[in-house]
N, C-alpha and C positions, 0 to 999 in steps of 0.2 A: 705504441709507446710514445707517440709524439706529444700527447697531452702531458705526460710525465716530463718530457724534455722541455716543453714550454713553461710549465710551473717551476721546474728546477732552475731554468735560466733566470726567471724573474726573482726567485728567492735568493739565488747566489749574487744577483746584481743589486740587491736592495741593501744599501749601506747601513741603515738603522738596524736591520736584522743581523747582518754579518758582523756588526760590532759586538753582538751577544753570542752568536753561533757562527764560527768561521765557515766559510764556503766549503772547506774540505770536509766538514761534518754535515753537509747537506747531501744525502746520498739517495739513489734509487735502488730498490731491491732489498738491501740489508745494510744495517749499520755495523761497523766493525765490532767484534767482541770487546767488551769493556767500555764501550761508549756510554758516558753518563750524561752527556748533553749533545743533542743533535736532532736533525730532522730527517725522517725517512719518508720517501715518496713512493707510492704504490699506485698501480693502475687497478681501478675497481671494475670498470666496464668500458667498452668501446662499441659504438654503433655508427652506421653510415646511412646516408639517404639511399633508398632503393630507387633506381630508375630503369626504364626499359630501353633507353637510348644511351649511346656512348657519349660521355661528356669529357671535356678536357680536365675538369676538376670534379671532385665529389666532396660533399659536405660531411665531415665527421664530427662526432661528439664523443668526448672521453670524460669519464668521472675519475678524478684523481684525488687520492687521500694523502694528506700530509700529516704525519705523526710527529708530535713534539715529544722527545724523551728528555727528562731533566731530573736532577736530584732534589730540587727544591719545588715543592708544590706551588708556592707563591709565584714562580716563574710563569705559570699559565696566564696570569693576569697581565704580565708584561709582554710576553712573546706572542701569544695567540693573536692579539690585535695587529701585530706587525706582519704576521703571516697573511692575514686578510688584506691589510693595506698594500702589501707587495703585489697582490695578484687580482683581487676582486675588482670588477668593473672596467678592466682594461680591454681595449679593442685595438685592431690594426694589425700590422705585420710584426710578429714576435718570434724570435728564435728561428727565423727563416720560413715561417708559415704565414700564409695569407689569410686575411679576413678572420683573424682570431677574435673571439669574444670569451670572456671569463666571468662566471657568476659563482657565488658561494652555493654550496649544496648541502649544508648542514655541518654541525659540530658533533663529534662523538663524545662518549662518556669518559670519565677519568678511570684509568685502569692502572694496576701495578705492573711495572716493567721489570726487566732483568736487573740484577745487582742493586736492589733497593731503589729503583727509579720509579718515576711516575710518567704516564703517557696519556696524551689526549690527541684526537684527530680533528682536522678541519678538512672537509671535502670541497672540491671545486668541480664545476661543470665547464669544460673547455670545448668550444666549437671552433673548427677551422676548416679551410679548404685544402685538400690534398690533390696532387697530380695523379691522374690515373695512368 
């Protein structure tokens, strides 16, 4: 879940985004019932480098999906670029993880969400070093 933690930290720390979606509405796993505007972070997959020797760190890769839920369809054009800007292309030490690198990994389709909302996803590929 470290990929989700890294992306969540970046999204909650990006002021342009939290001006539109409060940090409390950026959640991993599940948005509270009745949420009509928020971001949901989910782990899609996790892999790690396979080695035959014991190393102090191991390179991991996570695919993380960020789902925007909103009542207004036009919000996609405003908020989706902010999600990308908050995360894509960043490198370095992020959220306590070393040698992080983040790339976009595709945008999902528009779907209908609960309570007459709209949803769309943006995926990221997050690579980082983890202690063994």
